[in-house]
C-alpha atoms as one frame of an Amber mdcrd trajectory, in Angstrom:
protein
  83.486  77.231  26.353  80.777  78.670  28.486  78.211  76.220  27.096  80.478
  73.188  27.598  80.933  74.183  31.277  76.989  74.477  31.658  76.658  71.082
  29.863  79.068  69.530  32.268  77.598  71.053  35.495  74.134  69.773  34.209
  75.596  66.252  33.555  77.167  66.110  36.878  73.926  67.433  38.523  71.752
  64.879  36.736  74.149  62.077  37.608  73.826  62.981  41.568  70.223  63.507
  41.295  69.834  60.169  39.470  72.150  58.289  42.201  70.255  59.792  45.002
  66.661  59.021  43.404  67.984  55.277  43.008  69.105  55.146  46.632  65.486
  56.562  47.789  63.967  53.984  45.364  65.775  51.092  46.786  64.927  52.144
  50.389  61.352  52.372  49.465  61.322  49.250  47.791  62.776  47.415  50.933
  60.414  49.218  53.150  57.234  48.528  51.020  57.860  44.886  51.780  59.692
  44.860  55.000  57.049  46.816  56.877  54.260  44.186  55.995  55.960  41.950
  58.431  54.537  43.892  61.261  51.015  42.824  60.283  52.095  39.198  61.466
  54.168  39.919  64.479  54.827  43.018  66.616  58.012  45.286  66.064  58.977
  44.225  69.600  59.154  40.559  68.765  61.269  41.283  65.652  63.813  43.529
  67.131  64.253  42.014  70.536  63.478  38.193  69.988  66.634  36.162  70.445
  65.819  33.337  67.965  65.597  33.009  64.225  63.616  30.159  63.056  61.279
  31.197  60.296  60.502  27.338  59.646  59.850  26.222  63.181  57.689  23.127
  63.820  55.623  24.713  66.313  56.099  28.520  65.926  57.884  30.528  63.369
  60.308  32.856  64.966  61.769  36.023  63.361  64.303  37.359  65.726  66.656
  40.060  64.499  69.324  39.571  67.315  71.141  36.594  66.302  71.815  37.986
  62.805  72.399  41.217  63.824  74.880  40.170  66.603  76.605  37.871  63.880
  77.292  40.962  61.758  78.370  43.068  64.497  80.895  40.522  66.089  82.423
  39.465  62.804  82.868  42.902  61.842  84.364  44.341  64.846  86.663  41.417
  65.056  87.850  42.473  61.515  88.293  45.854  62.574  90.250  44.868  65.817
  92.568  42.814  63.529  92.529  45.559  60.454  92.712  48.961  62.029  96.307
  48.626  63.913  97.773  46.642  60.749  96.352  49.195  58.453  97.522  52.236
  60.075 100.986  50.929  60.802 101.216  49.851  57.094 100.069  53.202  55.916
 102.674  54.901  58.117 105.264  52.527  56.864 104.059  53.290  53.046 104.112
  57.130  53.491 107.065  57.560  55.886 109.756  54.833  54.690 108.700  53.037
  51.489 107.944  56.201  49.658 111.692  56.970  49.715 112.121  53.933  47.221
 109.622  55.048  44.580 109.643  51.853  42.499 109.189  49.494  45.430 106.582
  52.052  46.730 104.644  51.929  43.548 104.840  48.183  43.430 103.502  47.530
  46.839 100.749  50.258  46.625  99.737  48.606  43.385  99.470  45.303  44.900
  97.304  46.455  47.685  94.966  48.298  45.212  94.912  45.069  43.107  94.115
  43.091  46.363  91.104  45.368  46.954  89.752  44.190  43.476  89.955  40.517
  44.261  86.556  38.756  43.898  85.226  37.909  47.452  84.643  34.252  46.527
  88.445  33.829  46.060  89.038  35.120  49.374  86.229  33.089  50.731  87.691
  30.072  49.067  90.925  30.677  50.821  89.281  30.768  54.248  87.265  27.624
  53.490  90.092  25.546  52.155  93.113  26.697  54.122  92.230  28.808  57.044
  89.414  26.634  58.209  91.471  23.464  58.773  94.212  25.540  60.248  91.812
  27.036  63.029  90.221  23.663  63.406  93.691  21.796  64.204  95.151  24.635
  66.226  92.208  25.041  68.694  90.952  21.343  68.423  87.482  22.424  67.145
  85.105  20.256  65.391  84.849  22.881  62.543  86.913  25.860  61.475  83.998
  27.719  60.038  83.508  30.107  62.835  83.576  33.766  63.835  87.293  33.706
  64.156  87.390  32.606  60.468  85.257  35.141  59.251  86.812  37.870  61.212
  90.287  37.162  59.720  88.738  36.945  56.194  86.780  40.289  56.653  90.097
  41.906  58.000  91.806  40.899  54.785  89.123  42.369  52.867  89.062  45.772
  54.823  92.715  46.249  54.685  93.170  47.740  51.175  90.584  50.386  51.819
  91.887  51.292  55.425  95.569  51.363  54.065  94.852  53.371  50.930  92.772
  56.147  52.599  95.135  56.352  55.622  98.125  56.473  53.507  96.802  59.106
  51.303  96.022  61.248  54.339  99.174  60.714  56.117 101.027  61.669  52.841
  99.006  65.091  52.593 100.396  66.095  56.056 102.374  69.181  55.356 106.143
  68.642  55.440 106.536  71.811  57.703 104.701  70.297  60.489 107.274  67.399
  60.480 110.219  69.814  60.110 108.800  71.856  62.978 109.008  68.775  65.055
 112.576  67.747  64.019 113.719  71.272  64.735 112.466  70.957  68.389 114.583
  67.625  68.732 111.389  65.304  68.558 112.239  61.948  67.241 110.855  60.556
  64.181 108.500  58.212  66.086 107.218  60.870  68.525 106.744  63.161  65.242
 104.542  60.443  63.565 102.689  59.754  66.793 102.068  63.312  68.204 101.939
  65.543  64.837 101.235  63.436  61.833  98.496  61.065  63.177  96.634  63.675
  64.830  96.861  65.799  61.753  95.838  63.036  59.451  92.992  61.701  61.766
  90.154  62.867  59.676  91.274  60.939  56.856  92.185  57.928  59.199  88.604
  57.837  60.719  87.350  57.983  57.154  89.421  55.003  56.144  88.113  52.917
  59.215  84.531  53.780  58.581  84.516  52.949  54.988  86.291  49.809  55.860
  83.494  49.017  58.100  80.947  49.717  55.601  82.863  47.329  53.305  82.872
  44.351  56.064  79.161  44.971  57.193  77.789  44.236  53.721  80.009  41.319
  52.796  78.152  38.218  51.659  79.762  35.741  49.548  83.012  35.082  51.505
  80.860  34.959  54.869  78.622  32.323  53.279  81.782  30.296  52.865  83.538
  30.687  56.303  80.972  31.245  59.079  79.101  27.953  59.260  75.826  29.530
  58.792  73.991  28.417  61.868  71.326  31.000  62.767  72.364  31.049  66.535
  73.578  33.871  68.691  77.229  33.211  68.738  78.762  33.067  72.235  82.555
  32.790  71.345  84.976  33.378  68.427  84.624  29.627  67.732  80.768  29.256
  67.290  79.347  29.290  63.923  77.002  32.182  63.188  75.093  34.204  60.560
  75.196  37.589  59.269  72.418  39.942  58.012  73.700  39.431  54.480  74.170
  35.511  54.607  70.581  35.030  55.908  69.203  36.974  53.327  71.254  35.183
  50.642  70.628  31.610  52.088  66.812  31.835  52.558  65.418  34.416  49.887
  65.696  31.992  46.957  63.529  29.262  48.964  61.080  31.737  50.615  57.376
  31.717  49.359  56.429  35.234  48.408  54.203  37.380  50.510  54.605  35.366
  53.569  55.955  36.609  57.044  59.311  34.849  56.266  59.457  36.883  52.953
  58.848  40.142  54.555  61.251  39.391  57.520  64.030  39.029  54.992  63.221
  42.317  53.409  63.198  43.888  56.910  66.719  42.566  57.626  67.540  44.359
  54.202  66.233  47.622  55.754  68.143  47.126  58.690  71.443  46.528  56.767
  70.718  49.466  54.442  70.351  51.871  57.317  73.654  50.859  58.976  75.605
  50.893  55.818  74.182  54.365  55.055  74.817  55.773  58.264  78.442  54.464
  58.365  79.152  55.637  54.932  77.533  58.942  55.580  79.954  59.417  58.523
  82.915  58.230  56.716  82.176  60.610  53.727  81.975  63.504  56.177  85.390
  62.860  57.715  86.757  62.394  54.321  85.603  65.911  53.204  87.109  67.085
  56.329  90.375  65.587  55.099  89.977  67.336  51.856  89.462  70.650  53.425
  92.544  70.177  55.578  94.659  69.564  52.318  93.072  72.562  50.469
Protein backbone atom coordinates (compact mmCIF):
# COMPACT_ATOMS: atom_id res chain seq x y z
CA UNK A 1 0.00 0.00 0.00
CA UNK A 2 2.82 2.37 0.90
CA UNK A 3 4.68 1.52 -2.32
CA UNK A 4 1.51 2.17 -4.34
CA UNK A 5 1.09 5.54 -2.64
CA UNK A 6 4.70 6.48 -3.45
CA UNK A 7 4.28 5.37 -7.08
CA UNK A 8 1.13 7.48 -7.50
CA UNK A 9 2.89 10.50 -5.97
CA UNK A 10 5.83 9.99 -8.32
CA UNK A 11 3.49 9.64 -11.31
CA UNK A 12 1.67 12.85 -10.43
CA UNK A 13 4.95 14.69 -9.86
CA UNK A 14 6.35 13.44 -13.17
CA UNK A 15 3.19 14.46 -15.06
CA UNK A 16 3.29 17.95 -13.51
CA UNK A 17 6.99 18.31 -14.29
CA UNK A 18 6.50 17.14 -17.88
CA UNK A 19 3.63 19.59 -18.41
CA UNK A 20 5.70 22.47 -17.01
CA UNK A 21 8.65 21.56 -19.22
CA UNK A 22 6.40 21.43 -22.29
CA UNK A 23 5.07 24.92 -21.54
CA UNK A 24 8.62 26.24 -21.10
CA UNK A 25 9.66 24.54 -24.34
CA UNK A 26 6.74 26.12 -26.24
CA UNK A 27 7.66 29.57 -24.93
CA UNK A 28 11.33 29.02 -25.80
CA UNK A 29 10.34 27.82 -29.29
CA UNK A 30 8.24 30.95 -29.89
CA UNK A 31 10.87 33.32 -28.51
CA UNK A 32 13.71 31.71 -30.48
CA UNK A 33 12.01 32.74 -33.73
CA UNK A 34 10.04 35.78 -32.59
CA UNK A 35 13.00 37.74 -31.19
CA UNK A 36 14.75 37.53 -34.57
CA UNK A 37 12.20 40.03 -35.84
CA UNK A 38 14.00 42.79 -33.97
CA UNK A 39 17.04 42.36 -36.19
CA UNK A 40 14.93 43.83 -38.99
CA UNK A 41 12.74 46.33 -37.17
CA UNK A 42 12.86 48.03 -33.77
CA UNK A 43 10.69 46.83 -30.86
CA UNK A 44 9.04 50.28 -30.86
CA UNK A 45 7.91 49.84 -34.46
CA UNK A 46 6.42 46.42 -33.71
CA UNK A 47 4.65 47.29 -30.46
CA UNK A 48 3.38 50.76 -31.36
CA UNK A 49 2.99 50.91 -35.15
CA UNK A 50 -0.74 51.09 -36.06
CA UNK A 51 -0.50 49.22 -39.38
CA UNK A 52 -0.11 45.52 -40.15
CA UNK A 53 0.85 45.19 -43.81
CA UNK A 54 3.66 42.61 -44.14
CA UNK A 55 3.40 42.49 -47.95
CA UNK A 56 3.27 46.23 -48.63
CA UNK A 57 4.21 47.48 -52.08
CA UNK A 58 6.48 50.25 -50.83
CA UNK A 59 7.18 49.15 -47.28
CA UNK A 60 6.48 46.08 -45.16
CA UNK A 61 4.80 47.05 -41.91
CA UNK A 62 4.57 44.80 -38.85
CA UNK A 63 2.46 46.68 -36.33
CA UNK A 64 1.06 44.69 -33.41
CA UNK A 65 -1.72 47.17 -32.54
CA UNK A 66 -4.40 46.25 -35.16
CA UNK A 67 -4.28 42.56 -34.25
CA UNK A 68 -4.05 43.16 -30.51
CA UNK A 69 -6.89 45.69 -30.59
CA UNK A 70 -9.04 43.24 -32.57
CA UNK A 71 -8.45 40.50 -29.99
CA UNK A 72 -9.16 42.81 -27.05
CA UNK A 73 -12.25 44.39 -28.61
CA UNK A 74 -13.90 41.11 -29.60
CA UNK A 75 -13.02 39.40 -26.31
CA UNK A 76 -14.30 42.20 -24.09
CA UNK A 77 -17.49 42.50 -26.11
CA UNK A 78 -17.99 38.77 -25.60
CA UNK A 79 -17.43 39.12 -21.84
CA UNK A 80 -19.84 42.08 -21.60
CA UNK A 81 -22.50 39.78 -23.05
CA UNK A 82 -21.47 36.55 -21.34
CA UNK A 83 -20.77 37.71 -17.77
CA UNK A 84 -24.29 38.87 -16.76
CA UNK A 85 -25.96 36.04 -18.68
CA UNK A 86 -23.56 33.48 -17.20
CA UNK A 87 -23.88 34.67 -13.60
CA UNK A 88 -27.69 34.95 -13.69
CA UNK A 89 -27.89 31.53 -15.37
CA UNK A 90 -25.66 30.07 -12.64
CA UNK A 91 -27.86 31.62 -9.93
CA UNK A 92 -30.99 30.21 -11.57
CA UNK A 93 -29.43 26.75 -11.89
CA UNK A 94 -28.19 26.68 -8.30
CA UNK A 95 -31.01 28.43 -6.48
CA UNK A 96 -34.12 27.46 -8.45
CA UNK A 97 -33.63 24.65 -10.94
CA UNK A 98 -31.79 22.44 -8.47
CA UNK A 99 -35.10 21.83 -6.73
CA UNK A 100 -36.20 19.85 -9.82
CA UNK A 101 -33.34 17.37 -10.00
CA UNK A 102 -34.14 15.73 -13.37
CA UNK A 103 -34.53 19.11 -15.10
CA UNK A 104 -31.38 20.45 -13.43
CA UNK A 105 -29.38 17.44 -14.61
CA UNK A 106 -30.79 17.82 -18.12
CA UNK A 107 -29.98 21.52 -18.40
CA UNK A 108 -26.53 21.07 -16.81
CA UNK A 109 -25.79 18.24 -19.24
CA UNK A 110 -26.81 20.39 -22.22
CA UNK A 111 -24.55 23.24 -21.03
CA UNK A 112 -21.59 20.89 -20.62
CA UNK A 113 -22.34 19.31 -24.00
CA UNK A 114 -22.36 22.75 -25.62
CA UNK A 115 -18.88 23.36 -24.20
CA UNK A 116 -17.65 20.39 -26.25
CA UNK A 117 -19.13 21.66 -29.53
CA UNK A 118 -16.45 22.09 -32.24
CA UNK A 119 -15.77 25.79 -32.75
CA UNK A 120 -16.18 25.40 -36.50
CA UNK A 121 -19.87 24.54 -36.01
CA UNK A 122 -20.46 27.64 -33.90
CA UNK A 123 -18.52 29.70 -36.44
CA UNK A 124 -20.64 28.22 -39.23
CA UNK A 125 -23.76 29.37 -37.37
CA UNK A 126 -22.31 32.88 -37.16
CA UNK A 127 -21.40 32.88 -40.84
CA UNK A 128 -24.65 31.48 -42.26
CA UNK A 129 -27.32 32.78 -39.88
CA UNK A 130 -25.99 35.55 -37.64
CA UNK A 131 -24.07 37.49 -40.32
CA UNK A 132 -27.11 38.00 -42.63
CA UNK A 133 -29.23 38.95 -39.59
CA UNK A 134 -26.74 41.64 -38.49
CA UNK A 135 -26.35 42.81 -42.09
CA UNK A 136 -30.10 43.28 -42.60
CA UNK A 137 -30.79 44.63 -39.11
CA UNK A 138 -28.17 47.40 -39.28
CA UNK A 139 -28.16 47.91 -43.10
CA UNK A 140 -24.50 46.92 -43.47
CA UNK A 141 -22.56 45.79 -46.52
CA UNK A 142 -21.47 42.71 -44.56
CA UNK A 143 -22.41 41.07 -41.27
CA UNK A 144 -18.87 39.76 -40.78
CA UNK A 145 -17.74 42.20 -38.13
CA UNK A 146 -16.74 42.73 -34.49
CA UNK A 147 -20.35 42.43 -33.29
CA UNK A 148 -20.72 39.01 -34.91
CA UNK A 149 -17.45 37.83 -33.41
CA UNK A 150 -18.38 39.12 -29.96
CA UNK A 151 -21.72 37.30 -29.95
CA UNK A 152 -20.15 34.05 -31.15
CA UNK A 153 -17.37 34.27 -28.56
CA UNK A 154 -19.95 34.99 -25.85
CA UNK A 155 -21.73 31.74 -26.77
CA UNK A 156 -18.44 29.89 -26.52
CA UNK A 157 -17.53 31.45 -23.14
CA UNK A 158 -20.92 30.81 -21.52
CA UNK A 159 -20.50 27.09 -20.66
CA UNK A 160 -17.23 27.78 -18.82
CA UNK A 161 -18.60 30.78 -16.93
CA UNK A 162 -21.90 29.09 -16.05
CA UNK A 163 -20.32 25.83 -14.89
CA UNK A 164 -17.68 27.38 -12.62
CA UNK A 165 -20.00 30.08 -11.22
CA UNK A 166 -22.76 27.54 -10.56
CA UNK A 167 -20.34 25.23 -8.75
CA UNK A 168 -19.13 28.13 -6.59
CA UNK A 169 -22.63 29.33 -5.74
CA UNK A 170 -23.74 25.78 -4.89
CA UNK A 171 -20.86 25.42 -2.42
CA UNK A 172 -21.88 28.43 -0.34
CA UNK A 173 -22.81 26.97 3.09
CA UNK A 174 -26.55 26.72 3.66
CA UNK A 175 -26.15 28.28 7.11
CA UNK A 176 -25.21 31.60 5.45
CA UNK A 177 -28.53 31.69 3.61
CA UNK A 178 -30.51 30.57 6.65
CA UNK A 179 -28.91 33.34 8.72
CA UNK A 180 -30.08 35.86 6.14
CA UNK A 181 -33.61 34.46 6.08
CA UNK A 182 -33.72 34.49 9.90
CA UNK A 183 -33.01 38.23 9.81
CA UNK A 184 -35.92 38.75 7.44
CA UNK A 185 -33.82 39.31 4.32
CA UNK A 186 -35.54 38.45 1.04
CA UNK A 187 -34.21 35.69 -1.23
CA UNK A 188 -33.09 38.24 -3.80
CA UNK A 189 -31.16 40.24 -1.22
CA UNK A 190 -29.69 37.07 0.27
CA UNK A 191 -28.41 36.04 -3.14
CA UNK A 192 -27.12 39.52 -3.94
CA UNK A 193 -25.61 40.44 -0.57
CA UNK A 194 -24.55 37.06 0.86
CA UNK A 195 -24.29 34.31 -1.76
CA UNK A 196 -22.52 36.23 -4.54
CA UNK A 197 -19.91 37.90 -2.27
CA UNK A 198 -19.15 34.55 -0.66
CA UNK A 199 -18.75 32.88 -4.05
CA UNK A 200 -16.86 35.78 -5.63
CA UNK A 201 -13.54 33.92 -5.92
CA UNK A 202 -15.14 31.17 -8.01
CA UNK A 203 -17.09 33.70 -10.07
CA UNK A 204 -13.94 35.68 -10.85
CA UNK A 205 -12.16 32.43 -11.73
CA UNK A 206 -14.98 31.50 -14.12
CA UNK A 207 -14.85 34.91 -15.80
CA UNK A 208 -11.07 34.80 -16.21
CA UNK A 209 -11.08 31.24 -17.56
CA UNK A 210 -13.84 32.30 -19.94
CA UNK A 211 -11.59 35.16 -21.04
CA UNK A 212 -8.77 32.68 -21.60
CA UNK A 213 -11.12 30.56 -23.70
CA UNK A 214 -12.13 33.56 -25.79
CA UNK A 215 -8.72 35.16 -26.38
CA UNK A 216 -7.33 31.97 -27.93
CA UNK A 217 -10.24 31.12 -30.23
CA UNK A 218 -9.23 30.82 -33.89
CA UNK A 219 -11.52 28.83 -36.17
CA UNK A 220 -14.81 30.54 -35.35
CA UNK A 221 -13.18 33.98 -35.58
CA UNK A 222 -11.78 33.13 -39.00
CA UNK A 223 -15.34 32.64 -40.19
CA UNK A 224 -17.14 35.64 -38.68
CA UNK A 225 -14.79 38.64 -38.37
CA UNK A 226 -14.21 39.55 -42.02
CA UNK A 227 -10.43 39.21 -41.57
CA UNK A 228 -9.35 42.73 -42.51
CA UNK A 229 -6.02 43.66 -40.86
CA UNK A 230 -7.24 47.11 -39.85
CA UNK A 231 -7.85 48.80 -36.53
CA UNK A 232 -11.60 48.39 -35.92
CA UNK A 233 -13.30 51.71 -35.23
CA UNK A 234 -16.79 50.39 -34.42
CA UNK A 235 -18.70 47.20 -33.66
CA UNK A 236 -19.60 46.96 -37.34
CA UNK A 237 -16.02 47.04 -38.66
CA UNK A 238 -14.27 43.89 -39.87
CA UNK A 239 -11.07 43.09 -38.03
CA UNK A 240 -8.54 40.41 -37.19
CA UNK A 241 -7.32 38.89 -33.96
CA UNK A 242 -3.87 37.62 -33.05
CA UNK A 243 -4.96 34.04 -33.64
CA UNK A 244 -6.63 34.61 -37.01
CA UNK A 245 -3.65 36.54 -38.36
CA UNK A 246 -1.32 33.67 -37.48
CA UNK A 247 -3.70 31.10 -38.97
CA UNK A 248 -4.25 33.02 -42.21
CA UNK A 249 -0.67 34.05 -42.97
CA UNK A 250 1.60 31.35 -41.53
CA UNK A 251 0.95 28.81 -44.29
CA UNK A 252 1.91 31.23 -47.08
CA UNK A 253 4.88 32.93 -45.43
CA UNK A 254 8.45 32.14 -46.42
CA UNK A 255 10.57 30.84 -43.58
CA UNK A 256 13.28 32.96 -41.96
CA UNK A 257 11.81 36.24 -43.21
CA UNK A 258 10.74 39.22 -41.08
CA UNK A 259 7.09 38.32 -41.81
CA UNK A 260 7.69 34.79 -40.52
CA UNK A 261 9.35 36.07 -37.35
CA UNK A 262 6.59 38.67 -36.83
CA UNK A 263 3.97 35.92 -36.77
CA UNK A 264 5.97 34.08 -34.13
CA UNK A 265 6.13 37.30 -32.12
CA UNK A 266 2.34 37.53 -32.30
CA UNK A 267 2.32 34.00 -30.88
CA UNK A 268 4.56 35.14 -28.01
CA UNK A 269 2.16 37.98 -27.16
CA UNK A 270 -0.81 35.61 -27.27
CA UNK A 271 1.01 33.05 -25.11
CA UNK A 272 1.86 35.66 -22.47
CA UNK A 273 -1.71 37.02 -22.34
CA UNK A 274 -3.24 33.54 -22.08
CA UNK A 275 -0.70 32.42 -19.48
CA UNK A 276 -1.25 35.44 -17.22
CA UNK A 277 -5.05 35.26 -17.45
CA UNK A 278 -5.14 31.52 -16.74
CA UNK A 279 -2.66 31.95 -13.88
CA UNK A 280 -4.88 34.56 -12.24
CA UNK A 281 -7.97 32.41 -12.92
CA UNK A 282 -6.36 29.39 -11.27
CA UNK A 283 -5.39 31.54 -8.28
CA UNK A 284 -9.02 32.50 -7.69
CA UNK A 285 -10.09 28.90 -8.31
CA UNK A 286 -7.73 27.77 -5.55
CA UNK A 287 -9.19 30.41 -3.23
CA UNK A 288 -12.63 28.95 -3.94
CA UNK A 289 -11.40 25.45 -3.07
CA UNK A 290 -9.93 26.70 0.23
CA UNK A 291 -13.26 28.36 1.03
CA UNK A 292 -15.11 25.09 0.42
CA UNK A 293 -12.65 23.13 2.58
